[in-house]
Structure formats: C-alpha cells, structure tokens
PLY file of the C-alpha trace (Angstrom):
ply
format ascii 1.0
element vertex 82
property float x
property float y
property float z
element edge 81
property int vertex1
property int vertex2
end_header
-93.25 15.92 -14.96
-93.97 19.61 -14.43
-91.21 21.96 -15.57
-90.07 24.66 -13.21
-89.48 28.22 -14.32
-85.95 29.54 -13.81
-85.47 31.40 -10.53
-84.35 34.62 -12.18
-86.48 34.58 -15.31
-87.70 37.98 -16.40
-90.05 39.21 -19.04
-88.59 41.31 -21.82
-90.99 44.13 -20.98
-89.39 46.23 -18.24
-91.27 47.31 -15.14
-93.45 50.28 -15.88
-93.11 53.06 -13.36
-96.32 54.69 -12.28
-96.35 58.36 -13.20
-96.88 60.71 -10.28
-100.07 62.70 -10.15
-99.78 66.09 -11.78
-101.26 69.44 -10.74
-101.94 72.24 -13.18
-100.11 75.47 -12.36
-100.74 78.79 -14.06
-97.99 81.33 -13.45
-96.86 84.62 -14.91
-93.12 84.97 -15.38
-90.97 87.62 -16.99
-90.32 87.31 -20.70
-86.59 86.95 -19.97
-87.16 83.95 -17.69
-89.55 82.43 -20.23
-86.98 82.87 -23.00
-84.29 81.26 -20.83
-86.54 78.30 -20.05
-87.20 77.80 -23.77
-83.45 78.06 -24.45
-82.79 75.56 -21.64
-85.30 73.18 -23.21
-83.54 73.45 -26.57
-80.12 72.95 -24.96
-81.36 69.90 -23.03
-82.80 68.40 -26.22
-79.62 69.12 -28.22
-77.31 67.67 -25.56
-79.47 64.59 -24.92
-80.73 63.93 -28.47
-84.37 63.71 -27.45
-87.55 65.68 -27.14
-88.74 66.86 -23.75
-91.77 68.95 -22.95
-91.64 72.48 -21.62
-93.52 71.22 -18.53
-90.76 68.65 -17.93
-88.09 71.38 -18.01
-89.97 73.70 -15.65
-90.75 70.89 -13.20
-87.17 69.63 -13.07
-85.60 73.09 -12.80
-87.86 73.80 -9.81
-87.16 70.39 -8.25
-83.41 70.89 -8.63
-83.57 74.30 -7.02
-85.63 73.11 -4.06
-83.40 70.06 -3.48
-80.33 72.29 -3.32
-81.90 74.84 -0.96
-80.72 73.54 2.42
-82.73 76.07 4.41
-85.91 74.99 2.65
-85.11 71.28 3.15
-84.51 71.86 6.87
-87.74 73.85 7.20
-89.68 71.23 5.24
-88.78 68.33 7.57
-89.86 70.33 10.62
-93.36 70.98 9.29
-96.31 68.80 10.32
-97.68 66.47 7.64
-101.06 67.52 6.28
0 1
1 2
2 3
3 4
4 5
5 6
6 7
7 8
8 9
9 10
10 11
11 12
12 13
13 14
14 15
15 16
16 17
17 18
18 19
19 20
20 21
21 22
22 23
23 24
24 25
25 26
26 27
27 28
28 29
29 30
30 31
31 32
32 33
33 34
34 35
35 36
36 37
37 38
38 39
39 40
40 41
41 42
42 43
43 44
44 45
45 46
46 47
47 48
48 49
49 50
50 51
51 52
52 53
53 54
54 55
55 56
56 57
57 58
58 59
59 60
60 61
61 62
62 63
63 64
64 65
65 66
66 67
67 68
68 69
69 70
70 71
71 72
72 73
73 74
74 75
75 76
76 77
77 78
78 79
79 80
80 81
C-alpha cells in the first residue's frame, strides 16, 4: 500500500523570497545628511540587534518617504506605465 503525505506537510526550509533587482545609484549628498544616515544605521542596528548595510538604510528611508508622500502617490497612479 502506498502511503500518502499529510495534507499540510511542510519542509523545514522556509520559502525563499526572490530579491528584487537592484540598480546602482551614485549621488552626492551633504556631509550632514551623510552623517545622519550613518547615525541612523547605527541606531537601527543598536535597536534591532543586527547588522544592516548602508544601502539598506538609504533604500528604506527613501521608500518610507515616498510611501508617505500622498501627492507623489496620487501623481504616480495617474502616469502611464512605461
């Protein structure tokens, strides 16, 4: 007799999320903003007990700002898709 696998059986290895494609961005920012971003990175690491890259901090600060900007979000949905 063939044994059936349980309906809700799962592997111990969790699903691996595919990382989004990344684009390289070279920008010049003031030394004050740079210092604040480095401080933010340190604060994030201290408060969350883990290392994160500087790129991670910059990306997520920008994402947070753009998500909260209602005028930008409204404008964005009215633009044609490329």
